[in-house]
Each structure stands twice: as structure tokens, then as C-alpha cells.
C-alpha positions as CSV (number, residue, x, y, z in Angstrom):
1,M,124.2,96.2,103.4
2,R,121.2,93.7,104.1
3,K,122.2,93.4,107.6
4,R,122.5,97.1,108.0
5,I,118.7,97.4,106.7
6,I,117.4,94.8,108.9
7,G,119.1,96.1,112.0
8,A,117.7,99.7,111.1
9,F,114.3,98.2,110.7
10,F,114.3,96.3,114.0
11,S,115.6,99.2,115.7
12,G,113.0,101.5,114.5
13,L,110.3,98.9,115.6
14,L,111.8,98.7,119.0
15,I,111.6,102.3,119.1
16,L,108.0,102.6,118.0
17,A,107.1,99.6,120.5
18,G,108.6,101.4,123.5
19,G,107.1,104.7,122.5
20,S,103.5,103.0,122.2
21,Y,104.2,101.4,125.6
22,L,104.9,104.5,127.4
23,A,102.2,106.3,125.7
24,G,99.7,103.6,126.9
25,C,100.6,104.0,130.6
26,A,101.3,107.6,131.0
27,T,102.9,107.3,134.6
28,I,105.3,105.2,136.3
29,E,102.8,103.8,138.4
30,G,100.6,102.7,135.3
31,A,103.7,101.1,134.0
32,G,104.3,99.1,137.2
33,K,100.6,98.0,137.2
34,D,101.1,96.8,133.6
35,L,104.1,94.9,134.5
36,K,102.5,93.4,137.5
37,K,99.5,92.1,135.5
38,A,102.0,90.6,132.8
39,G,103.8,88.9,135.5
40,E,100.6,87.4,136.9
41,A,99.5,86.3,133.4
42,I,102.7,84.5,133.1
43,S,102.5,82.9,136.5
44,D,98.9,81.7,135.9
45,A,99.9,80.3,132.5
46,A,102.9,78.4,134.1
47,R,100.6,77.1,136.8
48,D,98.0,75.8,134.3
49,A,100.7,74.1,132.2
50,S,102.0,72.4,135.2
51,N,98.5,70.8,136.0
């Protein structure tokens, strides 16, 4: 019973997060730009960590 409640909670949270993401970038082009920025930030952080 507890696993079921936790699973439903996380499923709902995932749906809300996905909806917020899609609402934030209303177009596919906007989503691509957001993903590119995230990738660049990860690359920069990895580069800084290796120095």
C-alpha cells in the first residue's frame, strides 16, 4: 500500500514537472535551446572540476 502511494506521488510529480517544462518553452525550438544550454552548463562544470 505504501509503495503504491509513493509511486503515485512520484508519477504525479513527474507529470507536473514535464508540464511545467513544456509550458516554459512553448516550441520545439525553445526546448532545443533549453537542452543546449543545459548541456553547455554541464560541460562547463566538468571542465572547471577537472582543473
